[in-house]
C-alpha positions, 0 to 999 in steps of 0.5 A: 678381371673376368669377362664372359659377356661382351657387346660389340656396338657398331658391326662394320669391318672393325666391329665384325672383326672384333666380334669374330675374335671375341667369339674365338676366345669363348666369350658370349658376344652380342653385336649391334648396328642399325644399318640395313643388312648389318646383321647378315654382313657381320655374320658373313664376316665372322664365318669368313674370318673363322678359318684364319682364327683356327689357323692361328690356333687361338680358337678355344674348345667349344667356340662357334662362329654361329654363336653370335647374337645380334640386336639392332637396338644398342640398348638391348645389345648391352644388357648384361654386358661386362665389357663394351667395345664401341666401333661407331663411325669415326665422327666425334659428335656421333661417338659422344652421343653414342657413349652417352647413350651407352653410359645411361644403360650400363652399371657404372662398373662396366667398361665402355671402350672405344675403337676410335683410330684418332679421336681423343677419349677425353672428348668422347667421354664428355657427356657421360655420367660415369666418364671414369669407366670410358677408355680408348682401345684402338685395334689395328686392322684386322683386329681378329688377326693383329695383336696390337691394341692401343689403350688410352685413358681420358682426363676423367678416366680412372687408373683402375679402368685403364688397368682393367682394360689392359688386363682384359685384352691381355687375358684374351691374347691381345698385346695392349700398349698403354699410351700415357698421354693423349695425342691425335692418332695415338701412336701406331697411326702417327708412326704410319703417317710419318712413314707414308708422308716420306713415301709420298714425297719420294714418289712425288719428287720422282725419286722412286716409283710407288712399287719400288717405295713399297718394295724398299719397306717390304724387302728391307726394314719391314722384314725386321719389324715383326721381330723388333721395333725401331729402337731395338733395331737400331740398338742392333745396328750399333753392333756390340756397343748397342744404342750407345755406339749408334748414338755416337757414330750414326746419329749425325747422318740420321739427323741429316736425313731427318732434316731432308725429309719431305712435306709433300702437298697432296695436290690432285696431280700427286694424288693421281700419281699415287693412285695410278702407281698403286693400280700398277703395283696391284697388277689387276688383283682385287681388294679381296685378293690382296686382303686374302694374301695379306691375311695368309702372310700375317698368319704365317708370320704370327705363327712363326713368332709364336714358335720363336717365343722365349727363344 
């Protein structure tokens, strides 16, 4: 599909990040957010994100960060848009109302795609006249750097709308995955939640500190995950016999670990233990400093993966 004009509805952290990425791909972008100061904040975000996008090598010739248009009124923002990325507050009632309002303003062929991190698109599209064009396109933070987008259709979403959404994200350099059945939290957030649950349990049970649990991932399996996910990683763990050998010889101990995983209760004491442990691990570094280090590292990893493509 060919898309030239995109509307970004909701210009907070996620929306502004989307706007920066869309602009870097040479698209005409109009952002909208009714919050006081939203325009200045969005423009500042795009300007700050631009050097990172340039280091990734994804800025097309002629693309400019100052090309962003802004309209406080969402109805004006979507005028003429060929693709709408919605990033409103993560509240089902607000998103239902917002998607219904956007649906009234747009021709039926224009896709309305929600960035919701955990809500079901079947419920969000429930008051739309054209629910068949409503899709979920959940990015991973920050969207201007992380390639993943989870694409989910609702009960009334057409197969064509899902395919068009996947095609659009692929065309602009994202890595969309098609989630074939709706579940709360989609796929990536559920995987994150499962890992963090055990991380909290290990801290709460006194097995390891917050910093050491984080290090166990950062300096261990986390180093493998940019290359292969859990299934291919364990395929390699099976040696020359691959996953079949892994199943025969390593599944039993793995199953015993599953049976022993914790289900921590987030009591005030456990929450305080995590909060204090994170503060100690951060060692006085601000959120901005930690985010800057994260982004520099992400760019280096993504560029390394590009170099290795096809190898």
